[in-house]
Backbone bond lengths (Angstrom), bond angles and torsions (degrees), N, CA, C in turn:
res aa  C-N    CA-C-N  psi(-1)  N-CA   C-N-CA  omega(-1)  CA-C   N-CA-C  phi
1 M - - - 1.550 - - 1.559 106.72 -
2 L 1.297 118.36 -47.55 1.417 125.38 -171.56 1.543 105.70 -67.12
3 N 1.354 116.98 -39.70 1.437 122.74 179.13 1.485 113.52 -62.82
4 K 1.380 118.36 -37.74 1.460 124.02 174.51 1.578 112.21 -62.35
5 I 1.343 112.25 -40.26 1.399 114.10 -178.48 1.602 109.54 -70.22
6 V 1.271 117.02 -40.09 1.409 120.84 -177.99 1.574 109.04 -65.45
7 I 1.346 117.17 -43.06 1.415 124.55 -178.77 1.592 106.49 -64.56
8 A 1.264 120.92 -39.86 1.439 126.16 -176.07 1.541 105.89 -71.93
9 G 1.288 119.58 -44.45 1.490 124.57 175.18 1.574 111.73 -57.23
10 T 1.329 113.09 -44.46 1.465 122.27 179.98 1.530 109.96 -59.76
11 I 1.341 117.11 -51.13 1.416 125.54 179.70 1.515 108.21 -58.35
12 F 1.254 119.25 -49.40 1.508 123.89 174.96 1.435 112.30 -51.50
13 C 1.241 118.93 -54.49 1.444 124.26 -177.47 1.458 113.36 -62.43
14 L 1.321 119.76 -35.58 1.374 123.32 179.03 1.526 112.08 -70.73
15 S 1.362 114.91 -39.24 1.431 121.28 179.29 1.462 108.79 -66.54
16 L 1.403 120.47 -38.08 1.521 119.42 179.39 1.503 104.35 -68.53
17 F 1.356 125.49 -44.52 1.299 127.07 -179.64 1.575 115.56 -58.30
18 S 1.330 114.63 -36.34 1.484 115.30 175.83 1.508 111.77 -75.81
19 L 1.268 120.86 -28.15 1.393 123.57 178.35 1.575 104.99 -70.83
20 K 1.277 121.01 -42.40 1.452 122.91 -176.85 1.597 107.96 -70.45
21 S 1.276 115.41 -30.84 1.469 116.06 -179.17 1.452 112.68 -74.57
22 N 1.400 115.93 -32.08 1.623 118.97 169.03 1.492 109.76 -54.87
23 A 1.358 114.41 -40.16 1.504 115.56 -167.43 1.497 107.53 -74.16
24 Q 1.302 129.36 -13.12 1.408 136.77 -175.55 1.513 113.80 -83.08
25 E 1.322 117.45 -11.94 1.508 121.75 -169.27 1.531 113.60 -91.20
26 F 1.346 121.62 50.90 1.395 124.36 172.79 1.528 112.81 -111.18
27 T 1.262 110.85 150.01 1.455 116.22 -177.93 1.588 109.50 -84.72
28 E 1.329 109.19 159.28 1.576 113.08 179.76 1.566 107.54 -60.87
29 K 1.237 111.85 -38.53 1.603 115.52 -178.70 1.478 114.26 -58.46
30 Q 1.363 115.43 -39.84 1.549 122.04 177.17 1.552 103.66 -73.17
31 L 1.252 126.08 -47.84 1.402 119.69 -173.99 1.580 109.30 -70.37
32 K 1.304 120.83 -27.26 1.456 119.22 176.58 1.588 107.97 -71.48
33 Q 1.309 117.96 -43.94 1.398 120.98 175.65 1.618 112.95 -57.97
34 W 1.280 113.59 -44.97 1.504 117.31 -178.53 1.546 112.80 -66.55
35 S 1.390 111.51 -28.43 1.490 113.53 178.49 1.493 111.07 -74.53
36 K 1.332 122.16 -21.51 1.435 124.41 179.13 1.439 113.93 -85.54
37 E 1.360 115.62 -39.89 1.545 123.36 -169.20 1.605 107.32 -118.48
38 P 1.276 115.21 137.54 1.459 119.92 -178.73 1.633 112.72 -81.95
39 V 1.285 111.73 55.15 1.493 118.65 -175.94 1.599 109.22 -60.43
40 W 1.382 120.77 -25.33 1.402 122.38 179.72 1.508 111.29 -56.25
41 V 1.357 119.16 -28.72 1.458 125.06 -179.90 1.500 109.54 -58.39
42 T 1.329 122.45 -46.38 1.398 127.17 -177.19 1.538 107.15 -82.69
43 M 1.297 121.21 -28.91 1.393 121.28 -178.03 1.513 110.53 -65.25
44 I 1.343 117.65 -39.85 1.538 120.04 179.62 1.543 112.24 -66.00
45 E 1.310 115.97 -20.69 1.490 120.78 -179.74 1.596 109.00 -80.92
46 N 1.378 112.29 -30.82 1.446 121.71 -173.92 1.607 112.26 -72.62
47 P 1.297 123.91 111.45 1.490 121.91 177.63 1.469 112.69 -58.99
48 N 1.364 120.34 -27.15 1.530 122.73 -177.74 1.538 111.50 -93.43
49 A 1.288 120.33 8.37 1.416 120.68 -177.05 1.611 104.82 -69.64
50 N 1.455 106.44 151.01 1.476 116.36 177.70 1.567 106.72 -87.84
51 Y 1.331 115.80 131.23 1.416 122.84 -175.75 1.527 110.69 -57.76
52 F 1.355 112.80 -48.08 1.528 115.53 -178.31 1.478 114.85 -65.12
53 E 1.338 118.11 -34.12 1.387 123.44 -178.54 1.601 108.81 -69.60
54 T 1.318 114.74 -42.76 1.493 119.32 177.92 1.525 109.81 -63.89
55 V 1.262 120.09 -46.41 1.451 120.58 178.73 1.483 112.74 -59.29
56 A 1.410 113.60 -45.24 1.480 120.04 -175.76 1.538 105.65 -68.40
57 A 1.265 123.35 -35.06 1.446 127.11 176.80 1.556 112.00 -67.70
58 F 1.333 120.10 -39.24 1.409 124.03 174.33 1.487 108.47 -65.02
59 D 1.343 118.09 -51.08 1.426 124.23 -179.20 1.536 115.46 -58.47
60 A 1.333 113.71 -39.02 1.502 117.70 175.66 1.510 110.16 -67.86
61 F 1.341 117.44 -43.04 1.476 117.40 -174.87 1.532 109.66 -62.45
62 W 1.324 115.41 -42.57 1.610 119.72 -172.14 1.526 106.40 -92.54
63 K 1.250 123.56 6.24 1.521 121.97 -174.95 1.571 110.57 -60.68
64 N 1.295 112.84 -46.46 1.534 114.85 -179.70 1.525 112.58 -110.60
65 R 1.316 115.55 23.03 1.472 118.91 176.65 1.648 111.97 -124.30
66 E 1.208 114.66 155.12 1.413 118.01 177.17 1.540 113.96 -83.48
67 L 1.263 119.54 124.86 1.485 120.89 -176.99 1.503 110.59 -67.59
68 P 1.301 121.94 146.26 1.446 121.76 175.01 1.506 114.62 -58.17
69 V 1.290 116.12 157.43 1.484 120.95 178.07 1.544 100.97 -82.38
70 E 1.397 111.27 131.82 1.468 114.35 174.34 1.530 116.90 -99.15
71 E 1.303 111.21 170.58 1.493 116.11 -167.61 1.549 112.24 -61.27
72 D 1.329 114.98 -35.03 1.419 118.38 -179.23 1.487 113.57 -65.67
73 Q 1.345 117.43 -32.82 1.368 121.90 173.20 1.569 114.37 -67.25
74 I 1.205 114.23 -38.32 1.358 122.07 175.64 1.512 112.87 -64.77
75 L 1.326 111.37 -53.32 1.517 119.35 176.95 1.544 112.22 -62.23
76 S 1.284 117.47 -29.46 1.568 116.71 -175.19 1.589 104.12 -78.31
77 A 1.391 119.13 -17.06 1.427 121.12 -176.18 1.582 107.05 -62.57
78 G 1.220 119.94 159.65 1.505 121.38 176.64 1.463 112.05 -69.71
79 R 1.334 115.58 165.29 1.393 121.33 -174.82 1.459 110.37 -72.78
80 Q 1.368 124.78 -30.79 1.396 123.73 172.30 1.570 112.94 -65.72
81 E 1.145 112.55 -37.09 1.576 116.81 179.88 1.550 109.63 -68.11
82 R 1.317 117.66 -37.90 1.434 118.65 179.55 1.483 115.93 -73.45
83 E 1.325 114.82 -31.70 1.513 124.97 -174.45 1.526 113.58 -96.18
84 H 1.314 113.82 -3.46 1.474 124.73 -179.24 1.464 109.35 -51.07
85 L 1.253 123.72 123.21 1.502 121.20 171.24 1.537 106.80 -100.58
86 E 1.267 112.22 138.82 1.489 121.09 -176.04 1.633 107.77 -70.37
87 T 1.292 112.20 129.82 1.509 116.95 178.07 1.575 104.81 -84.11
88 K 1.302 111.93 168.08 1.480 117.00 -177.77 1.572 107.70 -65.57
89 R 1.309 117.76 -35.06 1.414 121.52 -178.19 1.516 107.98 -65.04
90 E 1.403 117.49 -50.33 1.508 122.27 174.62 1.498 112.24 -54.49
91 K 1.353 116.38 -42.96 1.472 117.59 -177.15 1.591 108.28 -65.39
92 R 1.264 120.99 -46.82 1.398 122.27 171.75 1.475 114.75 -49.91
93 K 1.308 112.81 -49.37 1.492 114.33 -179.04 1.546 112.08 -66.32
94 R 1.388 118.71 -39.17 1.415 117.34 174.48 1.460 116.99 -62.47
95 I 1.364 115.96 -37.04 1.483 122.87 175.57 1.552 111.07 -65.76
96 R 1.265 121.09 -38.48 1.425 124.97 -179.22 1.527 105.81 -66.99
97 K 1.362 117.66 -45.17 1.395 122.11 -178.46 1.566 110.72 -60.88
98 E 1.392 114.48 -45.05 1.449 117.57 175.49 1.528 117.24 -59.83
99 K 1.416 112.74 -33.15 1.396 111.76 -176.89 1.528 106.52 -76.28
100 K 1.383 122.11 -31.35 1.441 125.80 177.99 1.549 113.66 -66.91
101 M 1.383 114.63 -21.46 1.384 113.32 -176.29 1.544 114.54 -63.12
102 S 1.349 118.77 144.87 1.460 120.13 179.29 1.562 109.86 -78.24
103 K 1.230 115.60 173.52 1.463 122.64 -173.45 1.475 105.43 -66.97
104 E 1.447 119.09 -35.68 1.425 120.26 -179.57 1.554 112.68 -66.02
105 E 1.353 115.69 -38.24 1.336 120.62 -177.24 1.590 112.83 -72.52
106 K 1.286 112.32 -31.51 1.520 115.84 174.78 1.506 108.56 -68.24
107 E 1.398 113.96 -43.70 1.513 113.73 -179.75 1.528 111.24 -64.98
108 E 1.327 120.01 -34.58 1.450 122.25 172.87 1.429 112.41 -61.84
109 A 1.305 122.26 -35.17 1.395 127.03 179.69 1.436 112.88 -69.52
110 V 1.369 116.91 -37.60 1.446 124.90 171.43 1.438 113.75 -64.68
111 I 1.284 121.03 -44.28 1.483 126.70 178.74 1.357 107.80 -64.75
112 R 1.379 123.15 -41.74 1.478 120.18 -179.66 1.479 113.28 -63.22
113 N 1.273 118.37 -38.82 1.532 126.53 178.86 1.537 110.06 -71.28
114 Q 1.426 111.89 -39.38 1.443 113.57 -175.95 1.619 109.71 -69.73
115 Y 1.298 121.16 -38.66 1.379 122.96 -174.32 1.480 114.60 -102.52
116 A 1.348 114.93 21.91 1.516 114.07 178.59 1.625 113.27 -67.27
117 F 1.285 113.23 -40.81 1.507 115.41 -178.15 1.599 106.14 -72.26
118 A 1.284 117.48 -33.63 1.458 118.89 -176.09 1.591 107.63 -67.22
119 V 1.273 115.98 -40.08 1.511 117.83 174.44 1.434 111.96 -64.06
120 K 1.304 123.39 -34.24 1.459 123.93 179.37 1.557 105.43 -68.20
121 K 1.276 113.47 -42.36 1.581 119.61 -178.65 1.552 105.64 -64.49
122 Y 1.265 122.93 -42.52 1.367 124.49 179.35 1.465 112.25 -57.89
123 R 1.350 116.35 -48.19 1.513 121.66 -179.78 1.414 108.76 -60.32
124 H 1.343 121.27 -38.56 1.473 124.25 -177.38 1.668 103.14 -67.09
125 W 1.366 114.29 -47.31 1.426 116.22 178.61 1.514 118.47 -50.30
126 L 1.322 110.51 -46.40 1.387 121.98 174.37 1.556 117.68 -48.20
127 V 1.411 109.96 -47.97 1.411 116.94 -176.84 1.578 110.28 -75.59
128 A 1.246 114.08 -32.02 1.580 120.11 -178.54 1.479 110.83 -70.95
129 V 1.310 119.94 -41.83 1.357 123.17 -175.00 1.499 122.52 -89.80
130 E 1.342 111.19 -18.00 1.499 119.18 -172.98 1.445 112.40 -57.24
131 P 1.378 125.60 -34.30 1.453 123.03 -178.09 1.521 111.16 -72.84
132 Y 1.367 115.96 -18.59 1.462 116.19 -174.22 1.661 111.23 -110.02
133 V 1.275 117.95 21.68 1.382 122.55 -175.99 1.568 101.90 -87.94
134 Q 1.434 113.63 132.70 1.403 121.68 174.96 1.486 111.20 -94.35
135 P 1.338 117.81 157.94 1.517 121.87 -178.10 1.596 112.40 -46.33
136 D 1.373 112.24 -36.65 1.486 111.31 -178.15 1.546 112.34 -81.80
137 G 1.306 120.99 -3.73 1.370 122.82 179.01 1.515 115.18 101.72
138 R 1.338 112.01 -6.89 1.516 119.64 172.29 1.461 109.34 -62.97
139 I 1.411 117.00 139.74 1.386 119.90 171.88 1.576 109.61 -103.11
140 L 1.199 117.59 137.13 1.491 125.04 -178.76 1.455 108.75 -58.66
141 T 1.332 117.91 136.73 1.483 122.15 179.05 1.527 108.58 -70.53
142 K 1.355 121.26 168.57 1.438 127.67 -175.29 1.724 104.22 -61.15
143 E 1.383 113.30 -41.14 1.389 114.13 -178.77 1.573 112.15 -65.99
144 E 1.263 117.96 -39.66 1.471 121.19 -178.39 1.591 105.57 -70.51
145 Q 1.188 117.92 -33.95 1.502 117.88 177.89 1.454 114.97 -62.39
146 L 1.473 108.65 -39.83 1.518 117.05 177.83 1.410 109.68 -69.01
147 Q 1.283 120.96 -41.38 1.509 124.52 178.88 1.616 107.46 -63.47
148 L 1.320 116.63 -38.58 1.521 114.37 176.96 1.572 111.48 -67.06
149 H 1.216 117.86 -40.07 1.429 121.64 176.86 1.571 110.12 -62.45
150 E 1.267 118.84 -43.05 1.489 122.58 177.87 1.529 110.14 -63.71
151 Q 1.329 117.31 -38.78 1.535 121.10 179.37 1.577 110.30 -63.51
152 Q 1.406 110.82 -37.75 1.459 116.08 -174.92 1.512 112.48 -73.78
153 R 1.341 120.75 -17.99 1.432 121.97 -177.59 1.525 110.58 -76.65
């Protein structure tokens, strides 16, 4: 009995390792391109996209950027934090800080706001497709997913 558990655990760990090793096979050129352009946005829309490429493209794009604040982070904040009205002093301070921002920092803030919904959509995509990812990164088609559900009944 214990041997079966050990064997099952070993197989599970090896399969995870093989999935992870497939994810590491991207060229520097691809990673550099993905870090400049948000290609992951179109990849999650493509039913033939490779899971590992999409995840790598997302990670490369956001590697040196700050991810947008998500709704659950805002909602988990205290009531006082959410309802806090900015005082004149705080507003002046914020405006001074924004004026001191470099061009790159301003662009990063625009990117964060521009892609906030896309990041949320990406996170939903991850949860939705994860059970259907094959070892090579291919995601089962809707028909294959339906067949899988029928077989499990």
